[in-house]
Every structure is written in C-alpha cells, then in structure tokens.
C-alpha positions in Angstrom: 59.6 58.0 70.0 60.2 54.3 70.5 63.9 54.8 70.0 63.9 57.4 72.8 62.1 55.0 75.1 64.7 52.3 74.3 67.6 54.7 74.8 66.2 55.7 78.2 65.5 52.1 79.3 67.4 50.9 82.4 70.1 48.8 80.6 71.2 51.7 78.5 71.3 54.4 81.2 74.9 53.6 82.1 75.9 53.7 78.4 74.0 56.7 77.2 74.5 59.7 79.5 72.8 63.0 79.1 70.5 64.3 76.5 70.9 63.4 72.8 72.8 65.9 70.7 69.8 67.6 69.1 70.4 70.6 66.9 70.2 73.8 69.1 67.9 75.7 66.7 65.4 72.8 66.9 65.6 72.6 70.7 65.0 76.4 70.9 62.1 76.2 68.5 60.4 73.6 70.6 61.5 75.0 74.0 63.6 71.9 74.9 66.9 72.0 76.7 70.0 71.3 74.6 72.5 68.6 75.5 74.5 70.9 77.7 71.5 72.3 79.5 69.9 69.2 81.0 67.9 66.1 79.9 64.2 66.6 78.9 61.7 64.1 80.0 60.4 61.7 77.3 57.0 63.3 77.3 58.6 66.7 76.5 59.5 65.4 73.0 56.5 66.4 71.0 55.4 64.6 67.8 56.0 67.8 65.9 59.6 68.0 67.2 60.4 64.4 66.3 58.8 64.8 62.9 60.8 67.9 62.1 64.0 66.2 63.2 63.3 63.2 61.1 62.4 65.2 58.1 65.6 67.3 58.4 68.1 64.5 59.2 66.8 61.1 58.3 68.7 59.4 55.4 69.3 55.9 54.2 72.5 54.0 53.7 70.8 52.0 50.9 70.3 52.9 47.3 66.7 54.2 47.0 64.6 51.9 44.8 61.0 50.8 44.4 59.5 54.2 44.1 57.9 53.5 40.7 56.8 49.9 41.2 56.4 47.6 38.3 53.4 45.3 38.1 50.5 44.0 35.9 47.9 46.5 37.0 47.7 50.2 37.7 46.0 49.8 41.1 49.2 49.5 43.1 51.8 49.9 40.4 53.3 52.7 38.3 54.7 50.9 35.3 53.7 47.7 33.5 56.0 44.8 32.7 57.0 46.5 29.4 58.2 49.5 31.6 55.5 51.8 30.3 54.0 54.3 32.8 50.3 53.6 33.3 48.1 56.5 32.0 51.0 58.3 30.2 51.7 57.8 26.5 55.3 57.3 25.3 57.0 57.2 28.7 58.9 54.3 30.1 60.9 54.0 33.3 64.0 51.8 33.2 65.9 52.1 36.5 66.0 50.8 40.0 62.8 52.6 40.9 60.7 49.9 39.1 61.8 47.1 41.4 58.7 45.9 43.4 61.0 45.3 46.4 64.4 46.4 47.4 67.1 43.9 46.6 69.3 42.7 49.4 72.6 43.5 47.7 73.9 46.4 45.8 71.4 47.6 43.2 73.9 48.0 40.3 73.5 44.5 38.9 69.7 44.7 39.0 69.8 48.1 37.3 72.0 46.8 34.5 69.6 43.9 34.0 66.7 46.4 33.9 68.5 48.5 31.3 69.3 45.5 29.1 65.7 44.2 29.4 64.4 47.7 28.5 66.6 47.7 25.4 65.3 44.2 24.4 61.7 45.3 24.9 62.1 48.4 22.8 64.0 46.5 20.2 61.2 43.9 19.9 58.3 46.4 20.0 59.7 48.6 17.2 61.1 45.6 15.3 64.7 47.0 15.4 67.5 45.0 13.9 70.7 45.8 15.9 74.1 45.1 14.5 76.2 44.1 17.5 79.5 45.4 16.0 77.9 48.8 15.1 76.6 49.1 18.6 80.1 48.3 20.1 81.7 50.8 17.8 79.2 53.5 18.7 79.8 52.8 22.5 83.6 53.0 21.8 83.2 56.3 20.0 81.0 57.7 22.8 83.6 56.6 25.5 86.4 58.2 23.4 84.5 61.5 23.2 84.0 61.5 27.0 87.7 60.9 27.5 88.6 63.7 25.1 86.2 66.1 26.9 87.5 65.1 30.3 91.1 65.8 29.2 90.1 69.1 27.7 88.2 70.0 30.9 91.2 69.1 33.1 93.6 70.9 30.8 91.4 74.0 30.8 91.1 73.8 34.6 94.8 73.6 35.0 95.3 76.5 32.7 92.7 78.5 34.5 94.3 77.7 37.9 97.7 78.7 36.5 96.4 82.0 35.2 94.7 82.6 38.6 97.9 82.0 40.5 99.9 84.2 38.1 97.2 86.8 38.3 97.2 86.7 42.1 101.0 87.0 42.1 100.8 90.0 39.9 98.2 91.6 42.1 100.5 91.0 45.1 103.5 92.4 43.2 101.7 95.5 42.3 100.5 96.2 45.9 
C-alpha cells in the first residue's frame, strides 16, 4: 500500500503514467480496472487484492537463508550450535538456513563453511578418524562417476533425438 502511495505522489506522476500493469484476472476478481481501462483510486486497492498479488508474484533476488535459525536455546531457534534440531532425535541441519541473519554477500562461502563445520562436529562426536587421502580418493571416484553418467546421459539423449528425427522422417516419407 505504501508503495502505491509513493508511486502516486506528485514527484512521480510525470514519470509513472496510468495504472500499474496488474494481472487482468486479478483485476477482474476484485472489480478493478486493468491498465488499459483507467486508473483506480488508491482506496480501491483492498488489502485482500494487495495480499493476493504479493502472494502470487513476490520473490527475492537473494538466496533464502535464516529459516532454521541456529542458537543456544529452543525459544527462538531451531537448531543448536552442534546443528541438531531441538526436540528431534538424530536430525541435523547443515545449510544456509541455520544462519541467524542473512550474510551481505553471496551465501556460497558461508554454506561451505557450515558444511565443513558440520563434518568436523560429526567427526568429533562419533570419534571418527578420517584419512585425508582416502577422502580425496573417494571424492575423485564420486566425481568420475558423475562425469561418466553425464556422458552416458548426453549420449543416450543424442541417440534418442537421432532416432526421433529418423522416425519423424520415416513417418513423413510414408505419408
């Protein structure tokens, strides 16, 4: 509502002409004129109309984080500092959602740190001894398998497309 008031303020009237481009189905549902039918008064925009528009079309340019906040107590937090979910046995959360506040930059670096910290916490809790070289070898094998599957998928896709083109050509030739 405040955004509409600002857009209709005197300094913007020369820049913003006409009604906003609201979806026609939404305008019809709430008996509002569409952008090509006139400009509704500010008071014509009901809270229900604005809420439905926001629920349908609002999005963020940021990476969503902080939906599963980490902290020392369960009163305002979801996970503890060891990444365990309060009140649920054997469940940890180790992604950007545990950040108490949104970072100002890209979330990739903080998510990598969270993942590494989670691995360290679990390693300590279960007294695991990790052989670094074995870990690197396992990651290498995993990446190799992904590359093989990707090549097989692309090869299969190309073959399928070739068969489809040949099949379509045969159908056209028969007709």
